[in-house]
MIDOSE-1310 file (N, C-alpha, C; in nm, 2 decimals, decimal comma, always signed):
residues 113
mekw	+4,22/-7,18/+7,52/+4,19/-7,09/+7,63/+4,29/-7,10/+7,75; +4,35/-7,21/+7,76/+4,44/-7,23/+7,87/+4,57/-7,16/+7,84; +4,60/-7,12/+7,71/+4,72/-7,05/+7,68/+4,71/-6,90/+7,70; +4,60/-6,85/+7,75/+4,58/-6,70/+7,77/+4,68/-6,65/+7,88
fatd	+4,71/-6,73/+7,98/+4,80/-6,68/+8,08/+4,93/-6,76/+8,09; +4,96/-6,84/+7,98/+5,08/-6,91/+7,98/+5,18/-6,84/+7,89; +5,30/-6,83/+7,94/+5,41/-6,77/+7,87/+5,54/-6,82/+7,93; +5,65/-6,77/+7,88/+5,78/-6,81/+7,94/+5,87/-6,68/+7,95
fitl	+5,97/-6,69/+8,02/+6,06/-6,58/+8,05/+6,12/-6,52/+7,92; +6,16/-6,61/+7,83/+6,23/-6,57/+7,71/+6,13/-6,48/+7,62; +6,00/-6,52/+7,62/+5,90/-6,45/+7,54/+5,88/-6,31/+7,60; +5,87/-6,31/+7,74/+5,85/-6,18/+7,80/+5,97/-6,09/+7,79
taia	+6,09/-6,14/+7,79/+6,21/-6,07/+7,77/+6,22/-6,01/+7,63; +6,18/-6,09/+7,53/+6,18/-6,05/+7,39/+6,08/-5,93/+7,37; +5,96/-5,94/+7,43/+5,86/-5,84/+7,43/+5,91/-5,71/+7,49; +5,97/-5,72/+7,61/+6,03/-5,61/+7,68/+6,13/-5,53/+7,59
ittv	+6,23/-5,61/+7,54/+6,33/-5,55/+7,46/+6,28/-5,49/+7,33; +6,19/-5,56/+7,27/+6,12/-5,50/+7,14/+6,05/-5,37/+7,18; +5,97/-5,37/+7,29/+5,90/-5,25/+7,33/+5,99/-5,13/+7,35; +6,10/-5,15/+7,42/+6,19/-5,04/+7,45/+6,25/-4,99/+7,32
viya	+6,29/-5,08/+7,23/+6,36/-5,04/+7,11/+6,26/-4,97/+7,01; +6,14/-5,03/+6,99/+6,05/-4,97/+6,90/+6,00/-4,83/+6,95; +5,98/-4,82/+7,08/+5,94/-4,69/+7,14/+6,05/-4,59/+7,12; +6,18/-4,63/+7,14/+6,29/-4,53/+7,11/+6,30/-4,50/+6,97
ivil	+6,27/-4,59/+6,88/+6,27/-4,56/+6,74/+6,16/-4,46/+6,70; +6,04/-4,48/+6,75/+5,93/-4,39/+6,73/+5,97/-4,25/+6,77; +6,03/-4,24/+6,89/+6,07/-4,10/+6,94/+6,18/-4,04/+6,85; +6,27/-4,13/+6,81/+6,38/-4,08/+6,72/+6,32/-4,03/+6,59
ytri	+6,24/-4,11/+6,53/+6,18/-4,07/+6,40/+6,09/-3,95/+6,42; +6,02/-3,93/+6,53/+5,94/-3,81/+6,55/+6,03/-3,69/+6,56; +6,14/-3,70/+6,62/+6,24/-3,59/+6,63/+6,30/-3,56/+6,50; +6,33/-3,66/+6,42/+6,39/-3,64/+6,29/+6,29/-3,58/+6,19
fgkr	+6,17/-3,64/+6,18/+6,08/-3,60/+6,08/+5,99/-3,49/+6,13; +5,99/-3,45/+6,25/+5,91/-3,34/+6,30/+5,79/-3,38/+6,38; +5,74/-3,29/+6,46/+5,62/-3,32/+6,54/+5,50/-3,31/+6,46; +5,50/-3,27/+6,34/+5,38/-3,26/+6,26/+5,31/-3,39/+6,25
sfsk	+5,38/-3,50/+6,26/+5,32/-3,63/+6,25/+5,21/-3,66/+6,36; +5,21/-3,58/+6,47/+5,12/-3,61/+6,58/+5,04/-3,48/+6,62; +5,05/-3,37/+6,55/+4,97/-3,25/+6,58/+4,91/-3,19/+6,45; +4,81/-3,11/+6,47/+4,74/-3,05/+6,35/+4,70/-3,16/+6,25
mssf	+4,63/-3,26/+6,29/+4,61/-3,38/+6,21/+4,51/-3,36/+6,10; +4,55/-3,39/+5,98/+4,46/-3,41/+5,87/+4,42/-3,56/+5,86; +4,33/-3,59/+5,76/+4,30/-3,73/+5,75/+4,42/-3,82/+5,72; +4,51/-3,76/+5,64/+4,64/-3,83/+5,61/+4,72/-3,85/+5,74
dfam	+4,73/-3,75/+5,82/+4,80/-3,76/+5,94/+4,74/-3,86/+6,04; +4,61/-3,86/+6,04/+4,54/-3,96/+6,13/+4,57/-4,10/+6,08; +4,57/-4,13/+5,95/+4,60/-4,26/+5,90/+4,74/-4,30/+5,93; +4,83/-4,20/+5,93/+4,97/-4,23/+5,96/+4,98/-4,27/+6,11
tvav	+4,91/-4,20/+6,20/+4,92/-4,23/+6,34/+4,86/-4,37/+6,37; +4,75/-4,40/+6,31/+4,69/-4,53/+6,32/+4,79/-4,64/+6,27; +4,85/-4,61/+6,16/+4,95/-4,71/+6,10/+5,07/-4,73/+6,20; +5,12/-4,62/+6,26/+5,23/-4,63/+6,35/+5,19/-4,72/+6,47
gsli	+5,07/-4,69/+6,52/+5,02/-4,77/+6,64/+5,01/-4,92/+6,61; +4,95/-4,95/+6,49/+4,94/-5,08/+6,45/+5,08/-5,15/+6,43; +5,17/-5,08/+6,37/+5,30/-5,13/+6,35/+5,37/-5,16/+6,48; +5,36/-5,07/+6,57/+5,42/-5,09/+6,70/+5,37/-5,21/+6,77
atti	+5,23/-5,23/+6,77/+5,17/-5,34/+6,84/+5,21/-5,47/+6,77; +5,21/-5,47/+6,64/+5,25/-5,59/+6,56/+5,40/-5,63/+6,59; +5,49/-5,53/+6,59/+5,63/-5,55/+6,61/+5,65/-5,61/+6,75; +5,58/-5,55/+6,85/+5,60/-5,60/+6,99/+5,55/-5,74/+7,01
lshs	+5,43/-5,77/+6,96/+5,36/-5,89/+7,00/+5,37/-6,00/+6,90; +5,40/-5,98/+6,77/+5,40/-6,08/+6,67/+5,54/-6,15/+6,66; +5,53/-6,28/+6,65/+5,66/-6,35/+6,63/+5,70/-6,35/+6,49; +5,61/-6,32/+6,40/+5,64/-6,32/+6,25/+5,70/-6,20/+6,20
vsll	+5,71/-6,09/+6,28/+5,77/-5,96/+6,24/+5,89/-5,94/+6,33; +6,01/-5,93/+6,26/+6,13/-5,90/+6,34/+6,14/-5,76/+6,38; +6,22/-5,73/+6,48/+6,25/-5,59/+6,52/+6,30/-5,51/+6,41; +6,39/-5,56/+6,33/+6,44/-5,48/+6,22/+6,33/-5,45/+6,11
egmf	+6,25/-5,55/+6,09/+6,13/-5,52/+6,00/+6,04/-5,42/+6,05; +6,01/-5,42/+6,18/+5,93/-5,32/+6,24/+5,99/-5,18/+6,24; +6,12/-5,18/+6,26/+6,19/-5,05/+6,26/+6,19/-4,99/+6,11; +6,21/-5,08/+6,02/+6,21/-5,03/+5,88/+6,07/-4,99/+5,84
gcfm	+5,97/-5,07/+5,88/+5,83/-5,03/+5,85/+5,79/-4,90/+5,91; +5,84/-4,87/+6,03/+5,81/-4,75/+6,10/+5,88/-4,63/+6,02; +6,01/-4,66/+5,98/+6,08/-4,56/+5,90/+6,00/-4,52/+5,78; +5,95/-4,62/+5,71/+5,88/-4,60/+5,58/+5,75/-4,52/+5,61
ifam	+5,68/-4,54/+5,72/+5,56/-4,46/+5,75/+5,60/-4,32/+5,77; +5,70/-4,29/+5,85/+5,75/-4,16/+5,88/+5,80/-4,09/+5,75; +5,87/-4,17/+5,66/+5,92/-4,11/+5,54/+5,80/-4,07/+5,45; +5,70/-4,15/+5,44/+5,58/-4,12/+5,37/+5,51/-3,99/+5,42
qmla	+5,51/-3,98/+5,55/+5,46/-3,86/+5,62/+5,54/-3,74/+5,58; +5,67/-3,75/+5,57/+5,76/-3,64/+5,53/+5,73/-3,60/+5,38; +5,72/-3,70/+5,30/+5,69/-3,68/+5,16/+5,55/-3,61/+5,14; +5,45/-3,65/+5,22/+5,32/-3,58/+5,22/+5,34/-3,43/+5,26
alsr	+5,42/-3,41/+5,37/+5,44/-3,27/+5,42/+5,51/-3,19/+5,31; +5,60/-3,24/+5,24/+5,67/-3,17/+5,13/+5,57/-3,15/+5,02; +5,49/-3,25/+4,99/+5,39/-3,24/+4,88/+5,28/-3,14/+4,90; +5,26/-3,10/+5,03/+5,16/-3,00/+5,07/+5,19/-2,86/+5,01
rwkp	+5,31/-2,84/+4,96/+5,35/-2,72/+4,90/+5,28/-2,70/+4,76; +5,24/-2,82/+4,71/+5,17/-2,82/+4,58/+5,02/-2,81/+4,61; +4,95/-2,70/+4,56/+4,81/-2,67/+4,60/+4,71/-2,79/+4,58; +4,71/-2,85/+4,46/+4,62/-2,96/+4,44/+4,63/-3,08/+4,54
frka	+4,76/-3,11/+4,58/+4,78/-3,21/+4,68/+4,73/-3,17/+4,82; +4,77/-3,04/+4,85/+4,72/-2,99/+4,98/+4,57/-2,99/+4,99; +4,50/-2,95/+4,88/+4,36/-2,94/+4,88/+4,30/-3,09/+4,90; +4,37/-3,18/+4,84/+4,32/-3,32/+4,85/+4,33/-3,39/+4,98
idns	+4,44/-3,35/+5,06/+4,46/-3,42/+5,19/+4,43/-3,35/+5,31; +4,43/-3,21/+5,30/+4,40/-3,13/+5,42/+4,25/-3,11/+5,45; +4,21/-3,11/+5,57/+4,08/-3,08/+5,61/+4,05/-2,93/+5,61; +3,93/-2,89/+5,56/+3,90/-2,75/+5,57/+3,80/-2,73/+5,69
plli	+3,81/-2,62/+5,76/+3,72/-2,60/+5,87/+3,57/-2,59/+5,83; +3,49/-2,64/+5,91/+3,34/-2,63/+5,88/+3,28/-2,54/+5,99; +3,21/-2,44/+5,94/+3,14/-2,34/+6,03/+3,01/-2,40/+6,07; +2,99/-2,43/+6,20/+2,86/-2,49/+6,24/+2,77/-2,39/+6,29
ingw	+2,81/-2,30/+6,38/+2,73/-2,20/+6,43/+2,80/-2,06/+6,41; +2,72/-1,97/+6,35/+2,78/-1,83/+6,33/+2,70/-1,73/+6,41; +2,77/-1,65/+6,49/+2,70/-1,55/+6,57/+2,62/-1,61/+6,69; +2,66/-1,72/+6,75/+2,58/-1,78/+6,85/+2,57/-1,70/+6,98
ltyl	+2,66/-1,61/+7,00/+2,66/-1,52/+7,12/+2,54/-1,43/+7,12; +2,50/-1,38/+7,00/+2,39/-1,29/+6,98/+2,26/-1,35/+7,02; +2,25/-1,48/+7,01/+2,13/-1,56/+7,04/+2,11/-1,58/+7,19; +2,22/-1,57/+7,26/+2,22/-1,60/+7,41/+2,18/-1,47/+7,49
r	+2,18/-1,36/+7,43/+2,15/-1,23/+7,50/+2,01/-1,21/+7,50
């Protein structure tokens, strides 16, 4: 419990540097692989976004994951996202991972009059 607020300058510096680098890498990968990874989300896209967030947090705060490992892991997640985007051209794959809209209320304006 007493270690909650204990740290040293070297640890804080390492966290700061790792945060800046991994943040820049995520921006770079998003620019390379496209904005699709964060908009118009399917279930697959949501899983990718959660994985990126988890990877960023682990890379920044864990001593057991190096910056290079975090960068490579992030690259692999974005590469899988790109592979999924390309695979969406194949109808069975697209049908398996994309969400279809669900009509909840039809003609609700007629009931308000």
